[in-house]
C-alpha positions as CSV (number, residue, x, y, z in Angstrom):
1,M,45.8,-77.1,20.2
2,P,46.5,-73.4,19.4
3,S,45.6,-70.7,22.0
4,A,45.0,-67.1,21.9
5,S,44.9,-64.4,24.5
6,Q,41.4,-62.8,24.5
7,R,39.8,-60.1,26.6
8,T,37.5,-61.4,29.3
9,V,33.8,-61.0,28.8
10,L,30.7,-62.5,30.4
11,A,29.8,-66.0,29.5
12,P,27.3,-66.7,26.6
13,T,24.1,-68.4,27.4
14,D,24.3,-72.2,27.7
15,R,21.9,-74.5,26.0
16,D,19.4,-74.4,28.9
17,T,18.5,-70.8,28.1
18,I,14.7,-70.5,27.7
19,F,13.9,-69.3,24.2
20,A,10.1,-68.7,24.1
21,S,8.1,-65.7,25.2
22,A,7.1,-64.8,28.7
23,G,4.3,-63.0,30.3
24,D,0.8,-61.9,29.2
25,N,-0.4,-58.4,29.5
26,A,-3.6,-59.3,31.4
27,R,-4.0,-60.1,35.0
28,P,-4.9,-63.7,36.1
29,A,-8.4,-64.1,37.4
30,G,-9.0,-64.8,41.0
31,W,-6.2,-62.5,42.3
32,D,-6.7,-59.3,44.3
33,T,-4.4,-57.3,42.0
34,S,-4.4,-54.0,43.9
35,V,-0.9,-53.0,44.8
36,A,-0.5,-50.8,47.8
37,T,2.0,-48.0,47.7
38,K,2.4,-47.9,51.4
39,G,5.7,-49.3,52.7
40,V,7.3,-49.9,49.3
41,A,11.0,-49.2,49.7
42,S,12.9,-46.9,47.4
43,G,15.2,-48.7,45.1
44,G,18.0,-48.0,42.6
45,I,21.8,-47.9,42.5
46,E,24.3,-47.8,45.1
47,N,27.4,-46.1,43.7
48,S,29.8,-47.2,46.4
49,G,32.8,-47.5,44.3
50,R,33.0,-51.3,44.9
51,Q,33.7,-53.8,42.1
52,A,31.1,-53.5,39.4
53,G,28.3,-55.9,39.9
54,E,28.7,-56.3,43.7
55,G,25.2,-55.6,44.8
56,R,24.9,-52.4,43.0
57,V,21.1,-52.5,42.7
58,K,19.5,-51.9,46.1
59,N,15.9,-52.8,47.0
60,A,15.3,-54.5,43.7
61,I,12.1,-56.4,43.0
62,L,12.3,-59.6,41.1
63,I,9.1,-61.1,39.6
64,A,9.4,-64.5,37.8
65,G,6.7,-66.7,36.4
66,P,5.8,-68.9,33.5
67,T,4.5,-67.5,30.3
68,A,1.0,-66.0,30.3
69,S,0.9,-65.9,34.2
70,G,0.2,-62.2,34.4
71,K,3.5,-61.1,35.8
72,S,3.9,-58.3,33.3
73,A,0.7,-56.6,34.3
74,L,1.7,-56.9,37.9
75,A,5.1,-55.3,37.3
76,V,3.5,-52.4,35.5
77,D,1.0,-51.8,38.4
78,L,3.8,-51.9,41.0
79,A,6.1,-49.7,39.0
80,E,3.3,-47.1,38.2
81,R,2.3,-46.9,41.9
82,N,5.7,-46.5,43.2
83,G,7.6,-44.5,40.6
84,G,9.6,-47.5,39.5
85,V,11.1,-48.8,36.2
86,I,10.9,-52.2,34.6
87,V,13.7,-54.2,33.2
88,N,13.0,-57.1,30.8
89,T,14.2,-60.4,32.2
90,D,13.1,-62.7,29.4
91,S,15.5,-63.9,26.6
92,M,13.0,-63.6,23.8
93,Q,11.4,-60.2,24.6
94,G,14.7,-58.5,23.9
95,Y,14.6,-59.3,20.2
96,S,13.2,-56.9,17.7
97,V,10.6,-57.9,15.0
98,L,9.0,-60.3,17.5
99,D,6.7,-57.8,19.2
100,V,3.6,-59.9,19.0
101,L,4.8,-63.5,19.4
102,T,6.8,-62.7,22.5
103,A,3.9,-60.8,24.1
104,R,6.0,-57.8,24.7
105,P,4.3,-54.8,26.7
106,T,1.8,-52.9,24.6
107,A,2.4,-49.3,23.6
108,A,-0.1,-48.2,26.3
109,E,1.9,-50.2,29.0
110,L,5.2,-48.7,27.7
111,A,3.8,-45.3,28.1
112,R,2.7,-45.8,31.7
113,V,6.2,-46.6,33.1
114,P,9.7,-46.7,31.7
115,H,10.7,-50.1,30.3
116,F,14.2,-51.2,29.4
117,L,15.8,-53.9,27.3
118,Y,12.7,-54.7,25.2
119,G,13.2,-55.2,21.4
120,H,16.7,-53.9,21.4
121,V,18.5,-56.9,19.9
122,H,18.4,-57.9,16.2
123,P,17.3,-61.4,15.5
124,S,20.5,-62.2,13.8
125,T,22.2,-61.9,17.2
126,A,22.6,-65.0,19.5
127,Y,21.8,-62.9,22.7
128,S,23.3,-64.5,25.8
129,T,22.8,-64.3,29.5
130,G,26.2,-62.5,29.7
131,A,25.2,-59.9,27.1
132,W,22.0,-59.3,28.9
133,L,23.8,-58.8,32.2
134,R,26.2,-56.4,30.6
135,D,23.3,-54.4,29.1
136,V,21.8,-54.1,32.6
137,M,25.2,-52.8,33.9
138,K,25.3,-50.2,31.1
139,L,21.9,-49.0,32.2
140,I,23.2,-48.6,35.7
141,D,26.4,-46.9,34.5
142,N,24.4,-44.5,32.4
143,G,22.1,-43.5,35.2
144,A,18.9,-44.9,33.5
145,F,17.3,-45.7,36.8
146,L,17.9,-42.2,38.3
147,E,15.2,-39.5,38.5
148,R,16.0,-35.8,38.9
149,R,13.8,-33.9,41.4
150,V,14.4,-30.4,42.5
151,G,18.1,-30.5,41.5
152,T,18.7,-33.9,43.2
153,F,18.9,-37.3,41.8
154,F,16.8,-40.1,43.4
155,E,17.0,-43.8,42.8
156,R,13.9,-45.3,41.3
157,P,12.7,-48.9,42.3
158,V,14.0,-51.4,39.7
159,I,11.6,-54.3,38.9
160,F,13.1,-57.2,36.9
161,V,10.2,-59.2,35.4
162,G,10.3,-62.1,33.0
163,G,10.5,-65.9,32.5
164,T,14.1,-66.7,31.9
165,G,15.5,-68.4,35.0
166,L,19.1,-68.1,34.0
167,Y,18.8,-64.3,33.9
168,F,17.4,-64.2,37.4
169,R,20.2,-66.6,38.5
170,A,22.9,-64.3,37.0
171,L,21.4,-61.3,38.8
172,A,21.4,-63.0,42.2
173,E,24.5,-65.2,41.9
174,G,26.8,-63.5,39.3
175,I,28.0,-65.3,36.2
176,S,31.2,-67.0,35.1
177,E,33.5,-65.0,33.0
178,M,34.6,-66.5,29.6
179,P,37.1,-65.5,26.9
180,D,35.8,-63.7,23.8
181,I,35.7,-66.4,21.1
182,P,36.8,-65.2,17.6
183,Q,34.3,-66.0,14.9
184,S,37.0,-68.0,13.0
185,I,37.3,-70.4,15.9
186,R,33.5,-70.7,16.3
187,D,33.2,-71.4,12.6
188,R,36.0,-74.0,12.7
189,W,34.5,-76.1,15.5
190,R,31.0,-75.9,14.0
191,Y,32.4,-77.3,10.8
192,E,34.3,-80.0,12.5
193,L,31.1,-81.0,14.4
194,Q,29.3,-81.2,11.1
195,E,32.0,-83.2,9.4
196,Q,33.3,-85.5,12.1
197,G,30.4,-85.7,14.5
198,A,30.0,-85.2,18.2
199,A,31.6,-88.5,19.3
200,E,34.9,-87.7,17.5
201,L,35.0,-84.2,18.9
202,H,34.4,-85.8,22.3
203,R,37.5,-87.9,21.8
204,I,39.5,-84.8,21.0
205,L,38.2,-83.1,24.1
206,L,39.1,-86.1,26.3
207,R,42.6,-85.9,24.9
208,E,43.1,-82.1,25.4
209,D,40.9,-81.5,28.4
210,S,40.1,-84.8,30.1
211,A,38.3,-83.3,33.1
212,T,35.8,-81.5,31.0
213,G,35.5,-84.4,28.6
214,M,34.5,-86.8,31.3
215,M,31.7,-84.6,32.4
216,L,30.1,-84.4,29.0
217,K,28.2,-87.1,27.1
218,P,29.7,-88.1,23.7
219,T,26.4,-87.0,22.1
220,D,26.3,-83.5,23.6
221,G,27.7,-81.8,20.5
222,Q,26.8,-78.2,21.6
223,R,28.6,-78.3,24.9
224,I,31.5,-80.2,23.5
225,V,32.0,-77.6,20.8
226,R,31.7,-74.9,23.5
227,A,34.4,-76.5,25.6
228,L,36.7,-76.8,22.6
229,E,36.1,-73.2,21.5
230,V,37.1,-72.0,25.0
231,L,40.2,-74.2,25.1
232,D,41.2,-73.1,21.6
233,A,40.7,-69.4,22.2
234,S,42.3,-69.1,25.6
235,G,44.4,-72.2,26.3
236,R,42.4,-72.8,29.5
237,S,39.8,-75.3,30.4
238,I,36.3,-74.1,30.5
239,L,36.1,-75.4,34.0
240,E,38.7,-73.0,35.1
241,W,36.7,-70.1,33.6
242,Q,33.5,-71.3,35.2
243,A,35.2,-71.4,38.6
244,A,35.9,-67.6,38.3
245,R,32.3,-66.6,39.1
246,G,31.5,-62.8,39.1
247,R,29.7,-60.8,41.8
248,P,25.9,-60.6,42.0
249,L,24.5,-57.4,40.5
250,I,21.7,-57.0,43.0
251,D,22.0,-56.6,46.7
252,R,20.4,-59.8,47.9
253,A,19.9,-58.6,51.4
254,S,17.5,-55.8,50.3
255,T,16.0,-57.5,47.2
256,R,12.4,-59.0,47.3
257,F,11.9,-62.1,45.2
258,F,8.6,-63.2,43.9
259,V,7.5,-66.1,41.7
260,I,4.0,-66.5,40.3
261,E,2.5,-70.0,40.5
262,P,-0.8,-69.9,38.5
263,D,-3.5,-72.5,38.5
264,R,-2.6,-74.9,35.8
265,A,-6.1,-75.1,34.2
266,E,-6.5,-71.3,34.2
267,L,-3.0,-70.9,32.7
268,V,-3.9,-73.2,29.9
269,E,-7.0,-71.2,29.1
270,R,-4.9,-68.0,29.1
271,I,-2.3,-69.6,26.8
272,E,-5.0,-70.6,24.3
273,A,-6.7,-67.2,24.3
274,R,-3.5,-65.3,24.1
275,F,-2.2,-67.1,20.9
276,D,-5.5,-66.4,19.2
277,R,-5.1,-62.8,20.0
278,M,-1.5,-62.9,18.7
279,L,-2.9,-64.0,15.3
280,E,-5.4,-61.2,15.4
281,K,-2.7,-58.7,16.1
282,G,-0.4,-59.7,13.2
283,A,1.7,-62.7,14.3
284,L,1.7,-64.0,10.7
285,D,3.1,-60.7,9.2
286,E,5.7,-60.8,12.0
287,V,6.8,-64.3,11.0
288,R,6.9,-63.2,7.3
289,R,9.2,-60.3,8.2
290,L,11.4,-62.6,10.3
291,T,11.6,-65.1,7.5
292,D,12.5,-62.5,4.9
293,L,15.7,-61.8,6.9
294,G,17.1,-65.1,5.7
295,L,18.5,-66.0,9.1
296,D,20.1,-69.2,10.3
297,P,17.2,-71.4,11.6
298,D,19.3,-72.3,14.6
299,L,19.5,-68.8,15.9
300,P,17.5,-68.3,19.2
301,A,15.1,-65.8,17.7
302,M,14.1,-68.4,15.1
303,K,13.2,-70.8,17.9
304,A,10.5,-68.6,19.5
305,I,7.3,-70.5,19.9
306,G,5.1,-69.9,16.9
307,V,7.8,-69.1,14.4
308,R,8.5,-72.6,13.1
309,E,4.8,-73.6,13.3
310,L,3.6,-70.6,11.3
311,Q,6.5,-70.9,8.8
312,A,5.4,-74.4,8.2
313,A,1.9,-73.4,7.5
314,M,2.8,-70.6,5.2
315,A,5.0,-73.1,3.3
316,G,2.1,-75.5,2.9
317,E,3.7,-78.1,5.1
318,L,1.0,-77.8,7.7
319,S,-2.6,-76.6,7.7
320,F,-3.0,-73.3,9.6
321,P,-5.3,-75.0,12.2
322,E,-2.7,-77.7,12.8
323,A,0.1,-75.2,13.1
324,I,-1.9,-73.1,15.6
325,E,-2.6,-76.1,17.7
326,R,1.0,-77.1,17.7
327,A,2.1,-73.7,18.8
328,K,-0.4,-73.8,21.7
329,I,0.8,-77.2,22.7
330,A,4.4,-76.0,22.6
331,T,3.5,-73.0,24.7
332,R,1.7,-75.1,27.3
333,Q,4.8,-77.5,27.4
334,Y,7.1,-74.5,27.8
335,A,5.1,-73.1,30.6
336,K,5.3,-76.4,32.4
337,R,9.0,-76.5,32.0
338,Q,9.3,-73.0,33.3
339,A,7.1,-73.8,36.3
340,T,9.2,-76.9,37.1
341,W,12.5,-75.0,36.8
342,F,11.2,-72.2,39.1
343,R,9.9,-74.8,41.6
344,H,13.2,-76.6,41.9
345,Q,15.8,-74.0,41.2
346,L,14.6,-70.9,43.0
347,G,15.5,-70.9,46.7
348,P,13.5,-70.2,49.9
349,E,14.0,-66.4,49.5
350,W,11.5,-66.5,46.7
351,M,8.0,-65.8,47.9
352,R,5.3,-67.8,46.0
353,L,2.3,-65.9,44.6
354,R,-0.6,-68.3,44.1
355,P,-4.3,-67.7,42.9
356,G,-6.3,-66.2,45.7
357,D,-3.2,-64.4,47.3
358,R,-3.8,-60.8,48.1
359,V,-1.2,-59.2,46.1
360,E,-1.5,-56.1,48.2
361,S,-0.4,-57.9,51.5
362,T,1.9,-60.4,49.9
363,I,4.1,-57.8,48.1
364,S,3.7,-54.6,50.0
365,D,4.2,-56.0,53.6
366,P,7.6,-57.6,52.8
367,L,8.7,-54.5,51.0
368,S,7.8,-52.4,54.0
369,S,10.4,-54.2,56.0
370,A,13.1,-52.7,53.8
371,T,12.3,-49.0,54.5
């Protein structure tokens, strides 16, 4: 199999990346949502000259949660009261065009505090975890989180908020480096998958990289193709690349981790009401604009919840009521998957925020220990 020497970049997102929207711009009922400023630690960037990504963001605040759980409103409150900035940590809210369907912050919310990495990626791009992490690093390098006061730069608290678990994992644990894959190699293996099928490519992988081949199912075409691409481009097994994990971007010792665990029944009600509001705010026009771009339906942006359902309705394949109901069901199922992932994948350092918790005491007290 041919090999090529390629520059090292961060790994693309694997198939488990969450593609739907995250967050609602309204607070969940039953919570005391006052966020005290007392005791909130200053945050920002530690320019220590160490390797890029090694705990460079000090005193970060991470807020994860399922879609429509109220995390965006909580982040805005916290940032506004403490002079902080918000960084999008959701894979779909980074795409342009999808303002409404991904429940991105409103213009009023954007005006209250600085927001970064929202709507900056064209839908034709398959945006990855690695690309997102590199964009965060660029913000750091460009001083985006610094504030000038009386001739001196101060580090602003950085709040990462969203629903994509792999982004949070990359922040806290680093991410494996991967070779840059030329488009010609990508096209070749996708063509081979279409022509020969996953089982035949799996046999090729077993011959060329038996260790990786034995770890993958013969039906897992996407991961088989990924392994073959890496091997083709670099001459090295994907397992070797994955072993070379990078450094965490945040300083775990000073970071505060929070995950919202909403009441299930209340969350369902919020999801239903939110999708109705999306339709009122122009979700159909948004889907029309996206459709007019003529993009590959397998691109991540095209898989945002609501896109395919509303496309089917506009094409006459579904009634609009049926399409709307399907989109709501898909959102509920997605929220359940998110909650399950957060419950099982996030470690003990993550503080759980549940209905009835006093956000003031739950968030500000732990932060005060970092001052």
